[in-house]
C-alpha positions in Angstrom: 3.0 -4.7 -16.5 0.5 -5.5 -14.0 2.5 -9.1 -13.1 6.3 -6.8 -12.7 4.5 -4.4 -10.5 3.3 -7.4 -8.7 6.8 -9.0 -8.2 8.4 -6.0 -7.4 5.8 -5.2 -4.8 5.5 -8.9 -2.8 9.7 -8.6 -3.2 10.0 -5.5 -1.7 7.0 -6.8 0.7 9.5 -9.5 2.2 12.5 -8.2 1.8 11.1 -5.7 4.5 9.4 -7.8 6.6 11.6 -10.3 6.6 15.0 -8.3 6.2 13.2 -5.7 8.5 12.2 -7.8 11.4 16.6 -8.8 11.6 17.9 -5.5 11.3 15.5 -3.6 13.5 13.4 -6.1 16.0 15.9 -9.1 16.1 18.5 -7.9 18.9 16.4 -5.1 20.4 17.1 -4.8 24.1 15.0 -6.9 26.2 11.8 -7.4 23.7 14.1 -8.8 20.8 12.0 -11.4 18.7 15.3 -13.8 18.1 16.0 -16.0 15.2 12.5 -17.4 15.9 10.9 -13.9 15.0 12.3 -13.3 12.5 11.8 -17.0 11.2 8.1 -16.7 11.0 8.8 -13.0 9.9 9.9 -13.8 6.4 7.4 -17.1 5.9 4.3 -14.2 6.7 4.9 -11.9 4.3 5.7 -14.4 1.9 1.6 -15.8 3.0 0.3 -12.5 2.9 2.4 -11.4 -0.1 0.4 -14.7 -1.7 -2.5 -13.9 -0.6 -2.5 -10.7 -2.1 -0.7 -10.6 -5.1 -1.1 -14.6 -6.1 -4.2 -14.0 -8.6 -1.8 -11.1 -10.4 1.9 -13.0 -10.8 1.7 -16.4 -9.2 3.7 -14.9 -6.0 7.6 -15.7 -6.8 9.0 -12.7 -5.2 12.8 -15.1 -6.0 14.0 -15.8 -8.8 14.9 -19.0 -8.1 10.9 -19.8 -7.5 10.6 -18.3 -11.1 13.3 -20.2 -12.6 12.1 -23.0 -11.4 8.4 -22.3 -12.1 9.5 -22.5 -15.8 11.2 -25.5 -15.0 8.1 -27.1 -13.7 5.9 -25.6 -16.9 4.0 -23.1 -14.9 5.3 -20.1 -16.3 6.0 -19.2 -19.8 10.3 -18.9 -20.3 10.0 -15.1 -21.8 8.6 -14.0 -18.6 12.0 -15.3 -16.6 13.9 -11.9 -16.8 11.2 -9.5 -16.6 10.4 -11.3 -13.3 13.3 -11.8 -11.9 14.4 -8.0 -12.7 11.5 -7.0 -11.3 12.2 -8.8 -8.3 15.6 -7.8 -8.2 14.5 -4.3 -8.7 12.4 -4.9 -6.0 14.9 -5.9 -3.3 17.3 -3.5 -3.9 14.6 -0.3 -3.1 13.4 -2.1 0.0 16.7 -2.6 1.2 17.6 1.0 0.5 14.5 2.3 2.3 15.7 0.2 5.3 18.9 1.4 4.8 17.8 5.2 5.8 15.5 3.7 8.4 18.3 2.8 10.5 20.6 5.9 9.9 17.9 7.7 11.9 18.4 5.7 14.7 20.4 7.5 18.0 24.2 6.8 17.8 24.0 5.2 14.7 27.1 3.5 13.7 27.2 1.5 10.5 24.7 -1.2 9.0 27.1 -3.4 9.8 25.8 -6.9 8.3 22.4 -5.6 7.7 21.1 -9.5 7.4 23.0 -10.8 4.8 23.9 -13.8 4.0 27.1 -15.5 4.3 29.6 -18.6 4.5 32.7 -19.1 6.5 33.7 -15.7 8.4 30.1 -14.3 7.3 28.2 -17.4 8.4 26.4 -16.3 11.8 28.0 -19.8 13.4 30.8 -19.9 10.8 30.0 -22.6 8.7 31.5 -23.5 5.7 31.4 -22.6 2.0 30.8 -26.4 1.2 27.7 -26.4 3.8 26.6 -23.1 3.1 25.9 -24.3 -0.6 24.6 -27.8 0.3 22.2 -26.4 2.4 21.0 -23.7 0.7 20.5 -26.5 -2.7 18.5 -28.4 -0.6 16.2 -26.0 0.7 15.7 -24.2 -2.3 14.8 -28.1 -4.0 12.0 -28.8 -1.1 10.8 -25.0 -1.0 10.1 -25.5 -5.0 8.6 -29.1 -4.8 6.0 -27.7 -1.7 5.6 -24.7 -3.7 4.4 -27.0 -7.2 2.4 -29.5 -5.4 0.6 -26.8 -3.1 -0.3 -25.3 -6.1 -0.7 -27.9 -8.5 -4.5 -27.7 -9.9 -5.4 -31.2 -7.8 -4.2 -30.0 -4.4 -6.7 -28.2 -1.9 -7.3 -24.4 -3.1 -7.2 -21.8 -1.6 -4.3 -23.3 1.4 -1.4 -23.2 -0.8 -0.4 -20.0 0.6 -0.6 -21.1 4.0 1.8 -24.2 2.9 4.1 -21.8 1.6 4.8 -19.1 3.9 5.0 -22.3 6.8 7.3 -24.0 4.4 9.7 -20.9 4.3 9.4 -19.8 8.2 10.5 -23.7 8.6 13.7 -23.1 6.1 14.4 -19.5 8.4 14.4 -21.9 11.3 16.9 -24.4 10.1 19.6 -22.6 8.6 19.8 -19.2 10.2 22.8 -20.1 11.6 24.3 -21.8 8.8 24.1 -18.6 5.8 21.2 -16.3 7.6 19.0 -17.9 5.3 19.1 -16.8 1.3 16.8 -19.5 -0.8 16.3 -16.3 -2.5 18.9 -14.3 -5.0 16.8 -11.3 -4.9 16.8 -10.9 -1.2 20.4 -11.6 -0.7 21.5 -9.2 -3.7 18.8 -6.2 -2.1 21.1 -6.3 1.4 24.1 -7.3 -0.2 24.2 -3.7 -1.4 24.1 -1.6 1.7 26.3 -3.6 4.1 29.8 -3.1 5.6 30.8 -6.6 5.3 32.4 -8.9 2.1 28.5 -9.8 1.2 29.1 -9.0 -2.1 32.2 -10.7 -2.8 29.8 -13.8 -1.8 27.0 -13.3 -3.7 27.5 -15.5 -6.2 26.8 -18.7 -3.8 23.2 -17.2 -2.8 22.4 -16.7 -7.1 24.0 -20.3 -7.6 22.7 -22.8 -4.6 19.2 -21.6 -4.8 18.8 -21.3 -8.3 20.4 -25.0 -8.8 18.2 -26.0 -6.0 15.2 -24.5 -7.5 15.8 -26.8 -11.1 16.2 -30.1 -9.3 12.9 -29.0 -6.9 11.2 -28.4 -10.9 12.4 -31.9 -12.0 11.7 -33.9 -8.8 8.4 -32.3 -8.9 7.8 -33.6 -12.5 8.5 -37.1 -11.7 6.2 -37.2 -8.6 3.1 -35.6 -11.0 4.1 -38.1 -13.6 4.1 -41.1 -11.4 0.5 -39.8 -9.8 -0.6 -39.5 -13.0 
């Protein structure tokens, strides 16, 4: 149970730090952190969470990562579903806490988009379904490649969280305008539950594309490692 609790807490922290920065601080009058700040918030939550919980659960905090780690031979198949359940619950509880907080703002008029992911009319810059699907697949694939290689036994010890956190930062810098950046089905699900848009109707893409990307990334990792060996 320690592993599942670690995944719950780590995913809670990721959603609270990343989505919380988007909801509470991105457009704060005159001092808003913008999407650059939000990108770093997501990266820093993963970096700090990985150092804190990595020795307990591997610090996945993401169903796509758990699937990719399983395909890559780093996670026992029987652990995949419990990991995913822990992550989704952590994301949902975190989003609920944010939902309670935002209602305390003077003049609160609703949650709006609530840092959700989307395509077409729900894309920040109105990118199509095809563009959203492709970028989520490609970025999640590279995310898994970097996760798997940076945590390989031959990689420099102790630096993987830095590489992973900075990779997630870059991923957000690239794709916030396209999908508001998912690469994480749990993160997408948690906030979608409390949004006032049609985010739930588009949630399927942010499960299918990241998991497909993770599978692709894990197979590429296997090819790279095999060729290296």
